[in-house]
Each structure stands twice: as C-alpha cells, then as structure tokens.
C-alpha positions in Angstrom: 31.7 268.0 17.5 34.0 265.0 17.9 37.5 265.9 18.6 40.2 265.0 16.2 42.5 262.1 17.2 45.8 263.2 18.5 48.6 263.3 15.9 50.9 260.3 16.2 54.0 261.1 18.3 57.3 260.7 16.5 59.2 257.8 18.1 63.0 258.2 17.9 65.0 255.2 16.6 65.4 252.6 19.4 69.0 251.6 20.2 68.7 247.9 19.2 71.3 246.4 16.9 70.4 246.0 13.3 69.3 242.5 12.2 70.1 243.3 8.6 73.8 244.2 8.7 76.6 244.6 11.1 75.8 247.5 13.4 78.6 250.1 13.3 77.3 251.9 16.4 77.2 248.7 18.4 80.7 247.8 17.3 82.0 251.2 18.3 80.2 251.1 21.6 81.6 247.7 22.5 85.1 248.6 21.4 85.1 251.6 23.6 83.7 249.7 26.5 86.3 247.0 25.9 89.0 249.6 25.9 87.8 251.0 29.2 87.8 247.5 30.7 91.2 246.7 29.5 92.6 249.9 30.9 90.9 249.2 34.3 92.3 245.6 34.4 95.7 246.8 33.2 96.0 249.5 36.0 94.9 247.2 38.8 98.3 247.1 40.5 98.5 250.9 40.7 95.5 251.3 43.1 94.2 249.5 46.2 92.2 246.3 45.6 89.5 247.9 47.8 88.5 251.4 46.5 88.7 254.3 48.9 85.0 255.1 48.4 81.8 253.5 47.1 80.3 255.6 44.2 76.7 255.9 43.2 75.9 257.2 39.7 72.5 258.7 38.8 70.0 255.8 39.1 66.8 256.8 37.2 66.5 256.9 33.4 66.1 260.3 31.8 63.2 261.3 29.6 65.4 260.7 26.6 67.9 257.9 26.3 71.5 258.9 26.9 74.2 259.1 24.3 76.9 256.4 24.1 79.5 258.9 25.5 77.4 259.5 28.6 76.7 255.9 29.1 80.4 255.0 28.9 81.2 257.8 31.3 78.7 256.3 33.8 80.3 252.9 33.3 83.7 254.4 34.1 82.3 255.9 37.3 81.1 252.5 38.5 84.4 250.8 37.5 86.3 253.4 39.5 84.5 252.4 42.6 84.7 248.6 42.1 86.7 246.0 44.0 89.7 244.9 41.9 90.3 241.1 42.0 93.2 241.5 39.6 95.3 243.4 42.1 98.2 241.2 43.3 97.3 242.0 46.9 93.7 240.9 46.5 93.9 237.9 48.8 90.8 238.3 51.0 88.2 236.1 49.3 87.6 233.4 46.7 87.5 235.9 43.8 90.4 235.4 41.4 91.1 237.5 38.3 88.9 236.6 35.3 90.1 234.7 32.3 90.1 236.7 29.1 88.2 233.9 27.3 85.6 233.8 30.1 85.1 237.6 29.8 84.6 237.3 26.1 82.2 234.4 26.5 80.2 236.4 29.0 79.8 239.1 26.4 78.8 236.7 23.7 76.3 235.0 26.1 74.7 238.4 26.7 74.6 239.1 23.0 73.1 235.8 22.1 70.5 236.2 24.8 69.5 232.6 24.6 67.4 231.0 27.3 68.2 227.6 28.8 64.7 227.2 29.9 63.9 225.1 26.8 65.9 223.7 23.9 64.2 225.7 21.1 65.4 228.8 22.9 69.0 227.6 23.2 69.4 224.5 21.0 73.2 224.4 20.8 73.8 225.8 24.3 71.5 223.3 26.0 73.5 220.5 24.4 76.7 222.2 25.4 75.6 222.4 29.0 74.6 218.8 29.2 77.8 217.6 27.5 80.1 219.7 29.6 78.3 218.8 32.9 78.7 215.2 32.0 82.4 215.6 31.2 83.0 217.4 34.5 81.1 214.8 36.4 83.2 212.0 34.9 86.4 214.0 35.6 85.4 214.2 39.2 84.9 210.5 39.3 81.1 210.3 39.4 81.2 207.8 36.5 79.8 207.4 33.0 76.2 208.5 32.9 76.8 211.2 35.5 75.8 214.8 34.7 74.1 217.8 36.1 73.1 221.4 35.6 74.7 224.9 35.9 73.4 227.2 38.6 73.8 230.8 39.7 76.1 230.2 42.7 76.9 227.4 45.1 74.1 228.3 47.4 71.6 227.4 44.7 73.5 224.2 43.8 73.4 223.1 47.5 69.7 223.9 47.7 68.9 221.9 44.6 71.0 219.0 45.9 69.1 218.8 49.1 65.7 219.1 47.4 66.7 216.3 45.0 67.9 214.2 47.9 64.7 214.7 49.8 62.6 213.7 46.8 64.8 210.7 46.1 64.3 209.5 49.7 60.5 210.1 49.6 60.7 212.6 52.4 59.0 215.5 50.7 56.2 215.6 53.3 58.2 214.9 56.4 58.7 218.0 58.5 60.8 216.1 61.0 63.5 215.2 58.5 67.1 216.5 59.1 70.3 217.2 57.2 73.6 216.2 58.9 76.8 218.3 58.3 80.0 219.5 59.8 80.1 222.3 62.4 82.1 224.3 59.8 79.7 223.6 56.9 78.7 226.6 54.7 75.9 228.9 55.8 74.0 228.2 52.6 72.8 224.9 54.1 70.9 226.8 56.8 69.4 228.9 54.1 68.4 225.9 52.0 66.6 224.4 54.9 64.7 227.6 55.5 63.6 227.6 51.8 62.6 223.9 52.2 60.3 224.8 55.1 62.4 223.1 57.8 63.2 224.5 61.2 66.8 225.6 62.1 67.2 222.5 64.3 66.8 220.3 61.2 70.4 221.1 60.5 72.3 218.7 62.7 75.9 219.8 63.0 78.7 217.3 63.9 81.9 218.6 65.6 85.1 218.7 63.6 88.4 217.0 64.4 91.8 218.8 65.0 92.4 219.2 61.2 89.1 221.0 60.7 87.2 218.1 59.0 84.0 216.4 60.2 84.8 213.7 62.8 83.7 210.3 61.3 83.4 208.8 64.8 81.1 211.5 66.0 79.2 211.3 62.7 78.6 207.6 63.3 77.3 208.3 66.8 74.9 210.9 65.5 73.6 208.7 62.7 73.0 205.9 65.2 71.2 208.2 67.5 69.0 209.5 64.6 68.2 205.9 63.4 67.3 204.8 67.0 65.0 207.8 67.3 63.3 207.1 63.9 64.4 210.5 62.6 64.6 210.5 58.8 67.8 211.9 57.2 67.5 213.8 53.9 71.3 213.8 53.4 74.7 213.9 54.9 76.6 216.9 53.6 80.4 216.7 53.6 82.5 219.8 52.8 85.5 219.8 50.4 87.0 223.1 51.4 85.6 224.9 54.5 85.3 228.7 54.1 87.8 229.8 56.7 90.6 227.3 56.7 90.0 225.2 53.5 89.7 221.9 55.4 88.3 218.9 53.6 86.1 216.4 55.5 87.3 212.8 55.3 85.1 211.8 52.4 85.9 208.1 52.2 84.8 207.1 55.7 81.8 209.5 55.5 80.8 207.8 52.2 81.1 204.4 53.9 78.8 205.5 56.7 76.3 206.9 54.2 76.2 203.5 52.4 75.8 201.6 55.7 72.9 203.8 56.8 71.4 204.3 53.3 71.8 208.1 53.2 72.4 210.4 50.3 75.9 211.9 50.4 76.2 215.4 49.0 79.6 217.0 48.9 79.8 220.8 49.0 82.9 221.1 46.9 82.3 224.7 45.9 85.9 225.5 47.0 87.8 222.3 46.6 86.1 220.1 44.0 88.1 221.6 41.1 91.3 220.0 42.6 89.9 216.7 41.4 90.5 217.9 37.8 94.2 217.4 38.3 95.8 214.0 38.8 98.5 215.6 40.9 96.0 217.2 43.3 93.1 214.8 43.3 94.3 213.2 46.5 93.3 216.5 48.3 89.6 215.6 47.8 89.9 211.8 47.8 86.5 210.1 48.1 84.7 212.8 46.1 83.9 210.1 43.5 81.7 208.3 46.1 79.2 211.1 46.4 75.7 211.1 45.1 75.9 214.8 44.3 78.6 217.4 44.3 78.6 221.2 44.2 81.5 222.7 42.2 82.3 226.4 41.7 84.9 227.0 39.0 84.5 230.7 39.6 86.4 230.5 43.0 89.8 229.5 41.6 89.9 228.9 37.9 89.1 232.5 36.8 85.7 231.8 35.3 83.6 234.9 35.5 80.7 235.0 38.0 78.5 233.1 38.3 79.8 229.7 37.6 78.5 226.8 39.7 77.3 223.4 38.9 75.4 220.7 40.6 76.7 217.3 39.4 75.1 214.0 40.2 76.0 210.3 39.7 72.4 209.8 38.6 71.3 213.1 37.0 67.8 211.7 36.2 67.0 212.5 39.8 67.0 216.2 38.9 64.0 215.8 36.6 62.2 213.7 39.2 62.6 216.5 41.7 62.0 219.5 39.5 60.1 218.3 36.5 56.7 220.0 36.2 56.2 219.9 32.4 56.4 222.9 30.1 53.2 222.8 28.1 53.9 226.0 26.4 57.1 224.6 24.8 57.8 222.0 22.1 58.9 218.7 23.5 62.6 218.3 24.2 64.6 216.3 21.7 67.8 215.9 23.8 66.6 214.5 27.1 64.8 217.2 29.1 64.5 221.0 28.9 66.9 223.0 31.2 63.9 224.3 33.1 63.1 220.7 34.1 66.5 220.1 35.5 66.6 222.4 38.4 65.0 225.2 40.3 65.7 227.9 37.7 63.5 228.4 34.7 64.7 231.3 32.6 68.5 231.6 32.8 71.4 232.6 30.6 73.9 230.3 29.0 76.5 230.7 31.7 78.0 227.4 30.6 79.6 229.3 27.7 82.1 231.1 29.8 83.1 227.9 31.7 83.5 226.0 28.4 85.6 228.7 26.7 87.6 229.4 29.9 88.5 225.8 30.4 89.5 225.4 26.7 91.7 228.5 27.1 93.5 227.0 30.1 93.8 223.4 28.9 94.7 220.6 31.3 98.2 222.1 31.8 96.8 225.5 32.6 94.3 224.1 35.1 97.1 222.2 36.8 99.3 225.3 36.8 96.6 227.3 38.5 96.2 224.7 41.2 100.0 224.3 41.6 100.4 228.0 42.1 97.7 228.3 44.6 99.1 225.5 46.8 102.6 226.8 46.5 101.6 230.3 47.6 99.8 228.9 50.6 102.8 226.8 51.6 105.1 229.8 51.2 102.9 232.1 53.3 102.4 229.4 55.9 106.1 228.9 56.3 106.6 232.7 56.7 103.9 233.0 59.3 104.9 229.9 61.2 108.1 231.7 62.1 106.0 234.1 64.2 105.5 232.2 67.4 102.7 234.4 68.7 100.4 233.2 66.0 98.1 230.2 65.7 97.7 229.1 62.1 94.7 227.2 60.7 95.1 225.6 57.3 94.0 222.6 55.4 94.6 220.7 52.2 93.7 223.6 49.9 94.9 227.2 49.3 93.3 229.0 52.3 95.2 230.0 55.4 93.8 231.7 58.6 95.7 232.9 61.6 95.1 234.7 64.9 96.9 235.6 68.1 97.8 232.5 70.1 97.3 234.3 73.5 95.0 236.9 74.8 91.3 237.5 75.0 88.8 237.4 72.2 88.5 241.2 72.4 92.3 241.5 72.0 92.2 239.3 68.9 89.4 241.4 67.5 91.4 244.6 68.1 94.6 243.1 66.6 92.8 241.8 63.6 91.2 245.2 62.8 94.4 247.1 63.2 96.4 244.5 61.2 93.9 244.4 58.4 94.1 248.2 58.1 97.9 248.1 58.2 97.8 245.6 55.3 95.3 247.7 53.3 97.7 250.6 53.7 100.2 248.5 51.9 97.6 247.5 49.2 97.4 244.0 50.7 93.8 242.8 51.3 93.0 239.9 53.7 89.6 239.1 55.2 88.7 239.0 58.9 86.4 236.1 59.6 85.0 235.1 63.0 85.8 231.5 63.6 85.4 229.5 66.8 84.4 232.7 68.6 87.7 234.4 67.8 88.6 236.8 64.9 91.2 235.6 62.5 92.9 237.1 59.4 92.5 234.9 56.3 94.5 234.8 53.1 93.1 233.1 50.0 96.1 232.3 47.8 94.4 231.7 44.5 95.5 235.0 42.8 98.0 234.1 40.1 99.3 237.7 40.1 100.5 237.4 43.8 104.3 236.9 44.0 106.7 236.0 46.8 107.4 239.7 47.4 103.7 240.2 48.3 103.8 237.3 50.7 106.9 238.6 52.4 105.3 242.0 52.8 102.3 240.4 54.4 104.5 238.5 56.8 106.4 241.7 57.6 103.3 243.7 58.4 101.9 240.9 60.5 105.1 240.5 62.5 105.2 244.2 63.2 101.5 244.2 64.3 102.3 241.3 66.7 105.1 243.4 68.1 102.8 246.4 68.5 100.1 244.3 70.2 102.7 243.2 72.7 103.3 246.8 73.8 105.2 248.7 71.1 103.4 251.8 69.7 101.2 251.3 66.7 102.3 253.5 63.7 
C-alpha cells in the first residue's frame, strides 16, 4: 500500500515586520535596543575605553528562534565587551564618537534595505548618493561636473582609484606598470596592487622630507628615471594625512609634476580631505583641488558611523569606463548609470544616508567646530609634551601627534612605549603604539570632541613620569 503523505508541519509565525500596519513588536524591540544603546553611550566615561576582556556570546542559532528578551540580553553582552570611542580618553585611533543623526540614519538604512546596485532597487537613494558625491567633490575643489561613489572604507576607495587610473591610461594589460607614492603612504596601496595582479615592487616608494611629506625633488628624479626606462606609471598617489603623524604631502608641486609627465594624481585624503570643507582649514590640504581623484573618509573625524568613505573624481565618467559591465537583468538607468556600474561593489547598502543626515545635523558651523577642536587639542598636547626634553615629537598639519624617546635603543623605546601605554590605560587614557621608522612611538589622535584639557594634562603627567622611570626611577 502507498504510504500516506506526511502531515504538514506547523510553521510558527516568522519575525518579520507587518506590511499592513505598524508593528508593535518591532517598535518595542527597537525602543528597548535604543535604550540599551543610549545607556551604553551615556556611561562611556565610567569605564575604560578598552574593555578588560573580550566576550563571546553563543554563536549558533537554536532550534527555535529566541525571544526578544534573550536577543536583547545577547546584544548587551556584546556591548559590554566593545571598544568605546565615546570615552574622553579614547585617543588611540581615527574612531570618533558617532553623531546621533548618523546612528539614526544607519538604523533607517537597515530598515529600508534598499540596494544601490540599481536604481529601481533604490530610486531616491541612488539620486541622493550621486548628488551628495557631486556636492562634496565641488566643495573639495574638483570643479563642477565632478562626482564619485561611496565605498566601504578607504582601502576600497584607493583600490577603485588605481583601477580607474590604470584603465584611463590604457595600462590594463601591462604587468610592468607601477604606482608611485610616499614612503609613508597607507598600507592599502600595497593591498590594491596585490588585487590588481601586480608584484610588490610595482609600488615605488619615494622618501619623505623632514616634515613627513613626500619630497618633490626626489619624486621628480624618480619620475625621470621611470620615463627614461620606459616604465609605465599608473598613478602618483599623494597622501593628505599620513597614519602616524598626520603629515600632508606637498600637493601643489606634486600636481605640477603629474601634469608635466602626464600621470594621474590620486590623493589618499582618507584622514585629511575633510579639512577642505572649511575655508579656515582648507590651507592644510592646499592643492587637493588639482587631483584627478580623491579618497575621503568622513568616518575618521566627523562622527559619521562606519563605514563612510567616498572616491571622488574630477571626471566621474571614468568610473563607468573602468567598472561598467552592463546589468542585463535590470531595467535601464534613468539617472546616468546604475550604482553597480560605478565601482567595484555591486550590492551595497545606502551608506550615503548616514553621511547626508550627519552633515545636515552638523551644518557648516558644526563641521568647522569639529575641525577647530581637533586642531586645538593637538596644539595643546603638543605644547605640553614639548616641555619634556627627552621626547621627540612627530606632528603635521592635522590632528595627529606621535612621540618617542629621543635617546636610547629601539628596544628601549619599545619597552618604554609598552609600559607607558599601560600606565595611560590604567588612567583610562588610550593611545596607540605604532612602529614608525623602525622605532616604537605613542600616538594620540585628537579628534574626540569629549576630550578636555584635563585629559591632555593627565596624558602629559603620565608620560613625564614614565620618562623619569625610564631614566632610572622605579616604575610603579
């Protein structure tokens, strides 16, 4: 006899929001999650910026979905083990506190769940991205008709810039092509060349001058050498804000050399390009307007939630020439080109929403106040540490400051930097410890608007005591 078909299994209601009416459960869940986040942000100063331990909640899903209460408890566990950029002593990295409007826009972005791959999947948000990118490009001086695309981080923006430059120069099939940059250029350039199928030696590094910027004279010598040898150049990459000291390459003379030799100029302005948004601070990145392409990361100083990076170009049409493949499964674009034709990413969220709303919350005066505060804190800490003669300070035009022992071996500097960083953490003051020029430094990033003069004086006091201990006094 034929067996009877199995009885249909009852499927519990799935936890998707109702499309017919406001979902009360969703609202309650979001309100409670929001309350937990507000409590976490509002208690940042009462705990160390770096948590005492890293937590790991249960990873795998259970047979049945969990209740809202259990999910929120799991969220709280992860929050308790998270780094806290809102702590006034969080000065180690380029990770400022998030703007409230950017937090809210991140939530709305997730709820809308639009896809910037194609316009019919994000009609208004695609238009918003094109318009905001064009406005930012014009503000940075790239001219009318400039524009670009958002990307998930500066590394991706730099990669897309180099791919675009290679295609524009007709060097897509040249395995001997090179990229020229500063000795202190970001590590993402080496990664980009790996992705592009080029060997490590394709990244030609030019020494820096005493202020930390690429030396134009040495750049000219290198470009002449490459031209004489028939070596094709994909691009010259200048840096507006090096990672350790915040130095800015001399952009104007570099741009002049690029014009003379006919090379694409890309500026990695992930750290410093936002200073061009302020008339009072634009001089810090003078010459940015002469670039063919610029990477800018508003997430690193303006409080836009991660990730927020853009690749901006004087001629944004070059993006489609480099990345356009056609989207035969989509209706034609009605506004220029689909987002998936403008860069390496296909499916991506509307991250432009949190940048747009965050900038509107700040306004021009707020942007300028953020930049003013960052520069003032760097100047104040620099003056405090300059009074300690045993230190060598490395700064630049921006809001970063690195320092190390003036005398002693590299091993002594490493030991001192480890001990001093821990002494600072004991005071809930977090600096980073980069290796630069073969010697360990301590680095402060002064972009945190919650940091006050008292925190900077405490840093100076701890550092002064550590220098004294390094000279022979007992460590506490």
